[in-house]
C-alpha positions in Angstrom: 127.5 254.9 132.3 130.0 255.5 129.4 132.0 252.5 130.5 128.9 250.3 130.5 128.0 251.5 127.0 131.6 250.8 125.8 131.5 247.3 127.4 128.2 246.5 125.8 129.5 247.7 122.5 132.6 245.6 122.9 130.6 242.5 123.7 128.4 243.0 120.7 131.5 243.0 118.5 132.0 246.7 118.0 128.4 247.5 117.0 126.4 250.1 118.9 123.8 248.7 121.3 120.5 248.3 119.5 122.2 247.5 116.1 121.6 243.8 116.0 121.8 241.4 113.1 118.7 239.5 112.1 118.0 236.5 114.2 119.2 233.1 112.9 118.5 229.6 114.0 121.3 228.2 116.1 121.4 224.6 117.2 123.2 223.7 120.5 123.6 220.5 122.5 123.7 221.6 126.1 124.2 219.1 128.9 123.1 216.3 126.6 119.9 218.0 125.4 119.3 219.5 122.0 118.2 223.1 121.8 117.3 225.5 118.9 117.3 229.2 119.5 116.6 232.1 117.2 119.1 234.8 118.1 121.6 237.3 116.7 124.6 235.1 115.9 126.9 237.6 117.6 125.0 237.2 121.0 127.4 235.9 123.6 126.9 232.2 124.3 126.6 233.1 128.0 123.4 235.2 127.3 121.8 232.3 125.4 122.6 229.9 128.2 121.3 232.1 130.9 118.5 234.0 129.2 117.2 231.5 126.7 118.0 228.2 128.4 117.6 229.4 132.0 120.8 227.9 133.2 122.4 229.3 136.3 125.8 227.6 136.5 127.6 230.1 134.2 127.5 233.6 135.5 128.2 237.0 134.1 131.3 238.3 136.0 133.6 240.7 134.1 132.3 240.2 130.5 135.9 240.2 129.3 137.0 236.5 129.7 139.1 237.5 132.7 137.3 236.0 135.8 136.1 232.6 134.7 132.6 232.9 136.2 131.1 232.1 132.8 133.1 229.0 132.1 131.6 226.1 130.2 133.1 223.1 128.5 133.1 223.4 124.7 134.2 220.3 122.9 135.8 219.1 126.2 137.7 222.3 126.9 136.9 225.0 129.4 136.1 228.3 127.6 134.7 231.7 128.6 131.2 231.9 127.3 130.9 235.7 127.8 133.1 236.4 124.7 132.1 233.5 122.4 129.5 234.5 119.8 126.8 231.9 119.8 126.9 231.7 116.0 130.4 230.3 116.2 129.3 227.3 118.2 126.3 226.2 116.1 125.9 222.5 116.6 128.5 222.3 119.3 128.3 220.1 122.4 128.4 222.3 125.5 128.5 221.2 129.2 127.7 223.6 132.0 128.2 223.1 135.7 124.6 221.7 135.8 125.6 219.2 133.2 128.2 217.4 135.2 125.8 215.9 137.7 122.4 216.4 139.3 121.4 217.5 142.8 120.5 213.9 143.5 123.7 212.5 141.9 126.4 215.1 141.7 129.6 214.4 139.7 132.4 213.2 142.0 134.2 216.5 141.7 131.0 218.4 142.7 130.6 215.9 145.6 134.1 216.6 146.8 133.3 220.3 146.9 130.2 219.5 149.0 132.2 217.2 151.3 134.9 219.8 151.8 132.5 222.7 152.2 134.5 224.4 149.4 131.9 227.0 148.5 130.9 230.3 149.9 129.2 232.6 147.5 129.5 230.1 144.6 130.0 232.7 142.0 133.2 231.3 140.7 132.2 227.6 140.8 131.7 227.1 137.1 135.2 228.3 136.5 136.9 226.5 139.3 135.1 223.1 138.9 135.1 222.9 135.1 138.7 224.1 134.8 139.8 221.7 137.5 138.0 218.9 135.7 139.8 219.8 132.5 143.2 219.9 134.2 142.6 216.5 135.8 141.1 215.0 132.6 144.3 215.9 130.8 146.6 214.9 133.6 145.0 212.7 136.3 148.2 212.7 138.4 148.6 216.5 138.4 150.5 217.9 141.3 149.0 220.5 143.6 151.2 223.1 141.9 149.9 222.1 138.5 146.3 222.3 139.7 146.9 225.8 141.1 148.6 226.9 137.9 145.6 225.6 135.9 143.2 227.5 138.2 145.3 230.7 137.9 143.0 232.3 135.5 139.9 231.8 137.6 139.2 234.6 140.1 137.5 233.9 143.4 136.8 236.7 146.0 135.4 234.7 148.9 138.8 233.1 149.8 137.8 229.4 150.0 140.9 228.5 148.0 142.3 226.1 150.6 139.0 224.2 150.8 138.7 224.2 147.0 142.2 222.8 146.6 141.4 220.1 149.2 138.2 219.2 147.3 140.1 219.0 144.0 142.8 216.9 145.5 140.1 214.6 147.1 138.6 214.1 143.6 142.0 213.6 142.0 143.0 211.0 144.5 139.7 209.2 143.9 140.3 209.2 140.2 143.7 207.7 140.6 142.4 204.6 142.5 
């Protein structure tokens, strides 16, 4: 229990749990839609996305920006939303895994994951897909080694890495055409 209390304190920026700042109005553009939330500005962005906006793409994994389950795109770059205070992204454009495509019309990278059966538990998908997209947006002709290096900071425990890499390569090859 002591470790959990310490972790909550760390996430809250060193304040003891229950010692919140007054709520302020934060404006966010998430997946193309404008939102206004009244929250403590030190609240992790992840908690606002999941609790206030009911998004399920970003997940709470480690709470220390180590696993990648909470990854979102902020200003076009993959970031760990579990350690970003929402007050620091007021007015920002944020894309979550849900914002890439829809169930009826998935993004081509999401479709490649579907076609390759590259998911098992799905917990790491925000980190894997959004990081892979950022790698390939920056370098469409990235080699398999460069893609693996880009994904090195995203942890996956279900061992579908081979299928994930096949899906990312399928997407990359389609982008090059």
